[in-house]
C-alpha positions in Angstrom: -79.9 26.9 95.7 -79.3 27.8 99.3 -78.2 31.3 98.7 -81.3 31.9 96.4 -83.6 30.5 99.0 -82.1 32.7 101.6 -82.6 35.8 99.4 -86.3 34.9 98.8 -86.9 34.3 102.7 -85.2 37.5 103.3 -87.7 39.3 101.0 -90.6 37.6 102.4 -89.6 38.9 105.9 -89.0 42.5 104.7 -92.1 42.7 102.6 -94.2 41.2 105.5 -92.7 43.5 108.2 -93.4 46.7 106.1 -96.8 45.6 104.8 -98.1 44.9 108.4 -96.6 47.9 109.8 -97.9 50.1 107.1 -101.5 48.8 107.6 -101.0 48.7 111.2 -102.7 45.6 111.2 -101.8 41.9 110.5 -100.0 38.9 111.4 -96.3 39.0 111.0 -95.3 36.0 112.9 -96.1 33.2 110.8 -94.6 34.7 107.5 -91.5 35.4 109.1 -91.3 32.1 110.8 -91.9 30.2 107.5 -90.2 32.4 105.1 -87.5 29.5 104.2 -90.4 27.0 103.6 -92.6 29.2 101.7 -89.4 30.0 99.4 -88.8 26.2 98.8 -92.4 25.6 98.2 -92.8 28.2 95.3 -89.2 28.0 93.9 -88.4 24.2 94.2 -91.4 22.1 95.2 -94.6 23.5 93.4 -95.4 22.5 89.9 -97.0 25.7 88.8 -96.7 28.6 86.4 -97.7 32.2 87.2 -98.6 32.7 83.5 -101.6 30.5 84.0 -102.9 30.3 87.5 -105.9 28.1 86.5 -103.8 25.2 84.8 -105.7 22.2 85.7 -102.5 20.1 86.3 -100.8 22.5 88.6 -99.9 21.5 92.1 -102.2 23.1 94.8 -101.0 25.1 97.5 -103.4 25.9 100.3 -102.3 28.3 103.3 -104.6 26.8 106.0 -103.3 29.1 108.5 -104.7 32.0 106.4 -103.8 34.7 109.1 -100.3 34.4 107.6 -101.5 35.7 104.3 -98.3 38.0 103.9 -96.3 34.7 103.5 -98.6 33.8 100.5 -98.9 37.3 98.9 -95.1 37.8 99.2 -94.4 34.7 97.2 -97.0 35.3 94.8 -95.6 38.9 94.1 -92.0 37.5 93.9 -92.7 34.5 91.8 -94.4 36.4 89.1 -98.2 36.3 89.7 -100.3 39.2 88.8 -99.8 40.8 92.3 -97.7 44.0 92.1 -95.7 45.8 94.7 -98.3 48.4 95.0 -100.7 45.4 95.8 -98.4 44.4 98.6 -98.3 48.1 99.8 -102.2 48.1 99.8 -102.3 45.2 102.4 -105.5 45.0 104.3 -107.0 48.2 102.7 -110.4 48.4 101.1 -110.7 46.7 97.7 -107.2 45.6 97.7 -106.0 42.4 96.2 -104.2 41.7 99.3 -106.9 41.3 102.0 -106.3 40.4 105.6 -106.8 36.6 104.9 -106.5 35.2 101.5 -109.8 35.2 99.2 -109.6 33.1 96.1 -111.7 35.1 93.9 -109.6 38.5 94.6 -106.0 37.3 94.3 -104.4 35.3 91.3 -102.7 32.2 92.7 -104.8 31.9 95.8 -106.4 28.6 95.7 -109.0 29.0 98.5 -110.5 31.5 100.8 -108.8 30.7 104.3 -108.6 32.2 107.8 -111.1 30.1 109.9 -108.6 27.6 111.0 -108.6 24.1 109.8 -111.0 24.7 106.8 -108.0 24.9 104.5 -106.7 21.3 105.5 -110.3 19.9 104.7 -110.6 21.9 101.5 -107.2 20.2 100.6 -108.5 16.9 101.1 -111.4 17.6 98.6 -108.7 18.9 96.2 -106.7 15.6 96.5 -110.1 13.5 96.0 -110.7 15.6 92.9 -107.3 14.9 91.6 -107.2 11.2 92.2 -110.9 10.9 90.7 -109.7 12.8 87.5 -106.4 10.8 87.2 -108.3 7.6 87.2 -110.8 8.7 84.9 -108.8 10.3 82.1 -105.2 9.1 82.3 -104.1 6.2 80.1 -101.1 4.1 79.8 -99.7 6.2 77.1 -100.5 9.7 78.4 -100.8 11.1 81.9 -102.8 14.4 81.8 -103.6 14.6 85.7 -100.7 14.2 88.0 -100.4 16.8 90.7 -100.0 17.1 94.4 -101.8 19.1 97.1 -99.6 20.9 99.5 -101.0 22.7 102.8 -99.3 24.7 105.4 -101.0 24.4 108.6 -100.3 25.8 112.3 -101.0 24.5 115.5 -104.5 26.2 115.5 -105.4 24.3 112.3 -104.6 21.1 113.8 -106.6 22.0 117.0 -109.7 22.4 115.1 -112.1 19.5 114.8 -112.7 20.0 111.1 -109.0 19.2 110.4 -109.3 16.0 112.5 -112.3 14.9 110.7 -110.8 15.5 107.3 -107.5 14.0 108.2 -109.3 10.8 109.4 -111.1 10.7 106.1 -108.0 11.4 104.1 -106.1 8.6 105.9 -109.1 6.1 105.1 -109.1 7.0 101.6 -105.3 6.7 101.2 -104.9 10.0 99.4 -101.1 9.7 99.0 -100.7 12.9 97.0 -101.8 15.1 100.0 -98.8 16.6 101.8 -99.3 18.8 104.8 -96.5 20.9 106.3 -97.1 21.4 109.9 -95.7 24.8 111.2 -95.1 23.8 114.8 -94.0 27.0 116.4 -95.8 26.1 119.5 -97.5 29.6 119.8 -101.1 30.6 119.8 -102.7 34.0 120.5 -103.0 33.4 124.3 -99.4 32.2 124.6 -97.5 28.8 124.5 -99.5 25.9 123.2 -98.4 24.2 126.5 -101.5 25.8 128.2 -103.8 23.9 125.9 -102.3 21.6 123.3 -99.9 18.9 124.5 -100.8 15.7 122.6 -98.5 13.9 120.3 -99.8 15.2 116.9 -97.5 12.8 114.9 -99.0 9.7 116.7 -102.5 10.9 116.2 -101.9 11.2 112.4 -100.1 7.9 112.5 -103.4 6.6 113.8 -105.3 8.2 111.2 -103.2 6.3 108.5 -100.8 9.1 107.6 -97.2 9.1 107.1 -95.4 11.2 109.5 -92.0 13.1 109.1 -90.2 15.7 111.2 -87.4 18.2 110.7 -86.3 21.9 111.2 -88.2 24.7 109.3 -84.8 26.3 108.7 -82.8 23.3 107.2 -83.5 23.6 103.5 -81.7 20.4 102.5 -83.5 18.5 105.3 -86.9 19.9 104.1 -86.4 18.6 100.5 -85.1 15.4 101.8 -88.6 15.1 103.7 -90.7 16.2 100.8 -89.1 13.3 98.5 -90.4 10.4 100.5 -93.7 12.4 101.1 -94.1 12.4 97.3 -93.0 8.8 96.7 -95.7 7.5 99.3 -98.6 7.0 97.1 -100.8 5.2 99.8 -100.7 7.5 102.6 -101.0 11.2 103.0 -98.2 12.8 104.6 -97.8 15.3 107.6 -94.4 16.9 107.8 -93.7 18.5 111.1 -91.4 21.4 111.0 -90.1 23.1 114.1 -90.1 26.8 113.7 -89.9 30.1 115.6 -92.7 32.6 115.1 -91.3 35.8 114.0 -87.8 34.4 113.2 -85.2 37.1 113.0 -86.9 39.5 115.4 -84.4 40.4 118.2 -87.1 40.8 120.9 -90.2 39.0 119.5 -89.0 35.9 118.0 -90.8 33.0 119.7 -93.3 35.2 121.3 -97.0 35.2 121.1 -97.0 38.9 120.9 -95.8 38.5 117.2 -98.7 36.5 116.1 -101.3 39.2 115.2 -99.9 42.6 115.8 -97.3 44.7 114.1 -93.9 44.6 115.2 -93.4 48.1 115.9 -91.2 50.6 114.2 -88.4 50.2 116.4 -88.4 46.4 116.3 -88.7 46.7 112.4 -85.7 49.0 112.5 -83.8 46.6 114.6 -84.5 43.7 112.3 -83.5 45.5 109.2 -80.3 46.5 111.0 -79.5 42.8 111.6 -80.3 41.9 108.2 -78.3 44.7 106.7 -81.0 46.6 105.1 -81.3 50.4 105.3 -84.2 51.4 107.6 -85.4 53.7 104.9 -85.5 50.9 102.5 -89.4 50.1 102.5 -90.6 47.0 100.9 -87.2 45.5 100.0 -87.0 42.6 97.7 -83.5 41.3 97.1 -82.5 41.4 93.5 -81.3 37.8 93.9 -84.7 36.7 94.7 -86.0 38.2 91.4 -83.3 36.8 89.3 -83.9 33.3 91.0 -87.6 33.5 90.1 -87.1 34.7 86.6 -84.8 31.8 86.0 -87.5 29.4 87.5 -90.2 30.9 84.9 -88.2 29.4 82.1 -88.2 26.1 83.7 -91.9 26.5 84.3 -92.7 27.5 80.9 -91.0 24.4 79.6 -92.8 22.0 81.9 -96.2 23.7 81.1 -95.4 23.4 77.4 -94.6 19.8 77.7 -97.8 19.1 79.5 -99.7 21.1 76.7 -98.1 18.7 74.0 -98.9 15.7 76.1 -102.4 16.9 76.4 -102.8 17.6 72.7 -101.6 14.0 72.0 -103.8 12.6 74.6 -106.7 14.4 73.1 -106.0 13.1 69.4 -105.6 9.5 70.7 -108.6 9.7 72.9 -111.4 11.6 71.3 -114.2 9.7 73.4 -112.3 10.6 76.6 -111.9 14.1 75.4 -115.6 14.4 74.8 -116.2 13.5 78.4 -113.5 15.9 79.5 -115.3 18.7 78.0 -118.5 17.7 79.8 -116.4 17.9 83.1 -114.8 21.3 82.4 -117.1 23.1 80.0 -120.3 22.3 81.7 -123.2 20.5 80.1 -126.8 21.7 79.4 -129.2 20.6 82.1 -131.6 20.0 79.0 -129.7 16.5 78.8 -131.3 15.6 82.2 -134.3 13.4 82.0 -136.0 14.7 85.0 -138.8 12.5 86.5 -142.5 13.7 86.1 -145.1 14.0 88.9 -148.9 14.3 88.6 -151.3 16.0 90.8 -152.4 13.8 93.6 -149.0 11.9 93.7 -147.9 11.5 97.5 -144.2 11.5 97.9 -141.7 13.1 100.5 -139.6 15.7 98.8 -136.5 13.8 100.1 -137.6 10.9 98.0 -138.5 12.9 94.8 -135.1 14.6 95.4 -133.3 11.2 95.3 -135.0 10.5 92.1 -134.1 13.9 90.7 -130.5 13.6 91.8 -130.0 10.2 90.3 -131.6 11.4 86.9 -129.2 14.3 87.1 -126.3 12.0 87.7 -127.0 10.0 84.8 -126.7 13.0 82.5 -123.8 14.7 84.2 -120.8 12.5 84.7 -119.1 15.0 86.9 -121.7 15.1 89.4 -120.2 13.5 92.6 -120.9 13.6 96.4 -122.3 11.8 99.3 -124.0 11.9 102.7 -122.6 12.2 106.2 -123.6 8.5 107.0 -127.3 9.1 106.1 -127.5 8.3 102.4 -130.4 6.0 103.1 -132.1 8.6 105.0 -131.1 11.5 102.8 -132.0 9.3 99.6 -128.8 10.6 98.1 -127.2 7.2 97.0 -126.1 7.5 93.4 -127.5 4.1 92.3 -125.0 1.9 90.4 -122.3 4.5 90.3 -119.8 2.9 92.9 -118.3 4.4 96.1 -115.1 6.5 96.0 -112.5 4.4 97.8 -108.8 3.4 97.9 -109.7 0.6 95.5 -112.0 2.6 93.3 -111.1 6.2 92.5 -114.1 6.7 90.0 -116.8 5.8 92.4 -119.2 8.9 92.5 -120.6 8.3 96.0 -118.4 9.6 98.6 -119.0 8.1 102.1 -118.1 10.9 104.5 -118.9 9.1 107.6 -120.3 11.1 110.6 -118.1 14.0 109.6 -120.6 16.9 108.8 -118.0 19.7 109.2 -115.3 18.1 107.2 -117.9 17.0 104.5 -118.9 20.8 104.0 -115.3 21.9 103.7 -114.2 18.8 101.5 -117.0 19.4 99.0 -115.7 23.0 98.7 -112.3 21.7 97.9 -113.6 19.4 95.3 -115.4 22.4 93.6 -112.4 24.7 94.0 -110.1 22.0 92.4 -112.3 22.3 89.0 -114.0 19.8 86.9 -117.0 18.8 89.0 -120.4 19.6 90.4 -120.7 18.4 94.0 -123.5 17.8 96.6 -123.6 16.7 100.1 -126.4 15.7 102.5 -127.3 15.4 106.2 -130.3 16.1 108.2 -131.4 19.9 108.3 -130.8 20.0 112.1 -127.0 19.0 111.5 -126.3 21.7 109.2 -125.3 23.6 112.2 -122.0 21.4 112.1 -121.4 22.5 108.5 -122.3 26.2 109.0 -118.7 27.5 108.7 -118.0 25.6 105.5 -121.5 26.7 104.0 -120.6 30.3 104.8 -117.3 30.1 103.1 -118.9 28.4 100.1 -121.3 31.4 99.9 -118.3 33.7 100.2 -116.4 32.0 97.6 -119.5 31.8 95.2 -119.2 28.0 94.8 -122.1 26.4 93.3 -122.3 23.5 95.8 -125.7 21.8 96.4 -126.7 21.0 99.9 -129.3 18.4 100.7 -130.7 18.7 104.1 -133.7 16.4 104.8 -136.1 16.0 107.8 -136.7 19.7 107.6 -139.0 20.3 110.5 -141.1 19.3 113.6 -142.7 16.8 111.3 -139.7 14.5 112.1 -141.9 13.5 114.9 -140.7 10.9 117.4 -137.1 11.7 117.2 -138.1 14.8 119.3 -136.6 18.3 119.7 -133.0 17.3 119.2 -133.6 16.2 115.7 -136.5 18.6 114.8 -135.0 21.9 113.2 -137.0 25.0 114.0 -134.4 27.7 113.8 -132.2 26.1 110.9 -134.0 27.3 107.7 -134.1 30.9 108.9 -130.5 30.4 110.1 -129.3 29.6 106.8 -131.3 32.2 105.1 -129.2 34.8 107.1 -126.0 33.6 105.0 -125.5 36.2 102.2 -125.5 34.6 98.8 -127.1 31.3 99.8 -130.2 30.2 98.2 -132.5 28.3 100.5 -135.2 26.1 98.7 -137.9 24.6 100.5 -140.2 22.7 97.7 -143.8 22.0 98.7 -144.2 19.1 96.4 -142.3 17.0 93.8 -143.3 19.3 91.0 -141.7 22.2 92.7 -138.7 20.0 93.5 -138.0 19.4 89.9 -138.2 23.0 88.9 -136.0 24.1 91.9 -133.4 21.6 91.0 -133.2 23.0 87.4 -132.9 26.4 88.9 -130.1 25.3 91.3 -128.1 23.4 88.5 -128.2 26.6 86.5 -127.0 28.7 89.2 -123.1 29.1 89.0 -122.2 31.9 91.5 -123.3 30.5 94.8 -124.6 27.4 96.9 -128.1 26.2 97.2 -129.8 24.5 100.1 -132.7 22.0 99.2 -134.5 21.4 102.6 -136.7 18.3 102.3 -139.5 16.5 104.2 -139.4 13.2 105.8 -143.2 12.9 105.4 -145.1 12.4 102.1 -146.7 15.4 100.5 -149.4 15.5 98.0 -148.7 17.1 94.6 -151.3 19.8 94.4 -153.0 21.7 91.5 -151.2 25.2 90.6 -153.8 27.9 89.5 -150.8 29.9 87.8 -150.5 28.6 84.4 -147.0 30.0 84.3 -145.9 28.8 87.8 -143.0 27.0 86.4 -141.6 30.3 85.1 -142.6 32.4 88.1 -141.2 30.1 90.7 -137.8 31.2 89.2 -138.8 34.5 91.0 -139.0 32.7 94.3 -142.7 32.5 94.7 -146.1 32.1 92.8 -149.8 31.8 93.1 -151.1 28.3 94.2 -154.6 29.1 94.5 -156.4 32.4 94.0 -159.6 34.2 94.9 -159.9 36.0 91.5 -159.7 39.4 92.9 -157.5 41.5 95.1 -157.3 39.3 98.1 -158.3 40.1 101.5 -155.5 37.8 102.9 -152.5 36.3 101.2 -151.6 32.9 102.7 -147.9 32.5 102.2 -146.3 29.1 103.0 -143.3 27.0 102.2 -142.5 23.4 101.8 -145.0 21.0 103.7 -147.1 24.1 105.0 -148.3 24.9 101.7 -150.8 21.8 101.8 -151.9 23.1 105.1 -152.5 26.5 103.8 -154.5 25.0 100.8 -156.6 23.1 103.3 -157.2 26.2 105.4 -158.0 28.4 102.4 -160.8 25.9 101.3 -162.2 26.3 104.7 -162.3 30.2 104.9 -165.8 31.0 103.6 -166.6 34.6 102.9 -163.0 35.7 102.5 -161.0 36.3 99.3 -157.8 34.3 100.0 -154.8 33.9 97.8 -152.5 31.0 98.5 -148.9 31.6 97.7 -146.0 29.2 97.8 -142.7 30.9 98.6 -139.9 28.2 98.2 -137.1 30.6 98.1 -137.7 34.0 99.8 -134.3 35.2 98.7 -135.3 35.1 95.1 -138.6 36.7 95.7 -136.9 39.7 97.5 -134.7 40.1 94.5 -137.6 39.9 92.0 -139.0 43.1 90.5 -141.1 45.3 92.8 -144.1 45.1 90.4 -144.0 41.3 90.5 -144.0 41.3 94.3 -146.6 43.8 94.5 -148.6 41.9 92.3 -148.2 38.5 94.1 -148.6 40.0 97.6 -150.4 43.3 97.4 -149.5 45.8 100.0 -153.2 46.6 100.7 -153.8 42.7 101.6 -153.5 41.2 104.8 -150.7 38.6 105.0 -150.3 35.4 107.0 -147.2 33.2 106.7 -147.3 29.6 107.6 -144.0 27.9 108.1 -142.8 25.1 110.6 -139.9 27.2 112.0 -139.2 30.3 113.7 -141.0 33.4 112.7 -138.2 35.9 112.7 -137.3 37.1 109.2 -140.9 37.0 107.8 -141.6 40.6 108.8 -140.0 41.6 105.5 -143.0 39.9 103.9 -145.9 40.7 106.2 -144.7 44.3 106.6 -146.5 44.9 109.8 -149.8 44.0 108.0 -150.4 40.5 109.2 -149.0 37.5 111.4 -146.6 34.7 111.2 -147.7 31.2 112.2 -144.4 29.5 113.2 -142.7 27.6 115.8 -140.9 29.8 118.1 -139.8 27.1 120.5 -138.1 23.6 120.5 -140.3 20.9 119.5 -141.5 17.8 121.5 -141.1 14.0 120.8 -144.5 12.4 119.6 -146.3 11.3 116.4 -145.8 14.1 113.9 -149.5 15.0 113.5 -149.8 15.2 117.4 -146.7 17.3 117.6 -147.9 19.7 114.7 -151.4 20.1 116.3 -149.9 20.8 119.6 -147.7 23.4 118.3 -150.4 25.3 116.3 -149.5 23.8 112.7 -153.2 22.8 112.1 -155.8 23.8 109.5 -158.1 25.0 112.5 -155.4 27.3 114.0 -154.6 28.6 110.6 -158.3 29.3 109.9 -158.6 31.0 113.2 -155.6 33.3 112.8 -156.7 34.3 109.2 -160.0 35.3 110.6 -158.5 37.3 113.2 -156.3 39.1 111.0 -159.0 39.8 108.3 -161.2 41.3 111.1 -158.6 43.1 112.6 
C-alpha cells in the first residue's frame, strides 16, 4: 500500500503545482502538505463510490480548509469521479468545475461549499447529527442501512474561527462519535507562523469539549491508519487527529513558508520540485500510472461494497415495509397538502411568532423529517416541537435540537443536516442575532439549500429591551443576500400562506421575520389574495380607482397603514401588503404596474431602515422607516417617538399627495 499511496501523493503535488501555476492563482501549500493524508482518505479510509456520489450511506469528506481545493480536485479526478484532466487544467477559470474554493453544486464529490474557515467543521457536525438520527430511526437488529462516518480536514485557521469552537462544543456534548476531524497542524497562516497569534493547546481545548484527541505525523501512513482505527472505534466521543505537517511539502525553497499559502510557487520553483521528484519539467499535469492502477483496483472493491449495501437495503425494504414508507417521506419529499394548517379569522389577535409556532407544529406532525431548533430561545421563538423529544446522546430521534447560545454554529450545522440529505430543517433566534448567523445564511443561499430561518422579535416594537435588541437594519441586510427570500407576514393568515410558499421552495432558504407583539387579522379586499401573495404583494384595501397614493407596508406596519388609510379623507388610497419584496420584484411587470401604478404616489411604511425601498417608490414617494437605533421603553411610546404612528403616516401621505 505504501508505494501506491506515495504515487497518489506525488500526483496530487504535481497536479496542484501545475494547476495553480497555469491559473496564476491559488493555494498550493495545503494540498502539497497533506498529499499523503488525502491519498489515504480517498484510497483507504472513505467508504464511497465515484459511480454514485449521492449514495446515502457513503462516508462524507469535508474539506473545511477550502482554500486547499486542489487537494480535493486532484483526488476526485484520480479516484474516478466525473472530473476530467481538462477540468483540472481549467482550475479557477470562468464556468469551470474546479472553482477557487469547492462548490458542492458544481463538482461531483464535493459535499459542501467551503472557503470561509470553520464553516466546514460546523457543516460536518450537522452531517454527523443527520447520520445518527437516520441510523436510530431506520436501522433494525437484522439490517443496518445507515452506518457511515463524517471526516473533515481542517487547518489552523479553521480552528481559530469561533464557529468551529461553537460547533465542536455542541458535537462533544452530543457525543457524535462518528465525526472525525483531521487537524492539519502546519503552524502557518497568511501572515506568517501561528506563533504570532495562536499558541493555545488545541488538543486540551478539544478534550475539554468532550472529544477524543490523537496526534501523529502527516507523513507516516502507518501511523495515520493506526490513529484512524481508535477514532472509528470510539462511538461516544468525536475525534480530533492532529497531524504535524509542512506546508508546501517537497518544495526546496518554500516548504514551511507562509509564502506558499496563497500564491503560485513560481516557474523556477516548480521546475526544481519536478527535478527533485524525477519528473521532466515539460511533463505538465503529471499523474503517476501507479496511482491510476491503484484507484482502478479500488473501484472494484468499492463496487462490491456498494452492491452489498444495495442488497442489504433491498432485504431491509422487504422486511420493513412500514419503515420503507417512512423512508420515502424522508427522501422523496411529501406534499404539503398533508399538513393540517391552523386557520385564523378576521379579528383574531395573535403575534406572528405565536401563529408561526402553531404552523410549525402542524407541519412537523405531517412531515416526519422536519427537525430543527433554537439558539436557547425556543420559548421566545415559539419553536418547540411539542411532544417530539430532544436530540441528545440518549435519544437520537428527538426532533428538537437544543443548539444553546451558538447562533453561528447553529446556522452552519443546519446547513450540514440539509447537505446530508433526508431532512427539512429550521432554526430560530431573535432577528437582531441573525448577524451572528450571516456567514452561514449566505452559504445556504449560495448552495441553494431550502433552510427555514425563524427570526422573531423583528423590530423596535420589542420595546423595553432597547436598541441592543431592536433590529432596524437586519431585514434589509438579509434582503441584500442573493437567493434568500425574506418573508415578513402582517398577520396569522398571511403567515399560513407564506409558510406554504416556503415549504414548496426547494432552491434556496427563506426567512420568516416574526413579531413579538400581537397583530390583528385584517380583512383582505383582494378575493384572490392567497394566490397573489405568491407574487410577493397584494391589495389589502383599495379605493376602487387608480389610487392617488399607494401605501405599501410589511409585517406589523400593515395594520398601521390600514388605520392611516381610513383616516385619509379626500384621497384615493390603496393599501398594499408586501411581505416578500424579492418575489414582488420577480413578478411580471404587468402585475407590478397593476398593483403599484407608476402614476401613483407611493409611501412605504416599515419599522426598519429605509434603504432599499427606492426600487418601489421610484423617486415618486417617500419611506417612513427607522434610520437610527431605537430606544428602551414601552413599544407604543418608542414607535410614536420614532414616527411609526397613524398621525405621522397621515401627515406624510398628505405631504406626498400635495407635492
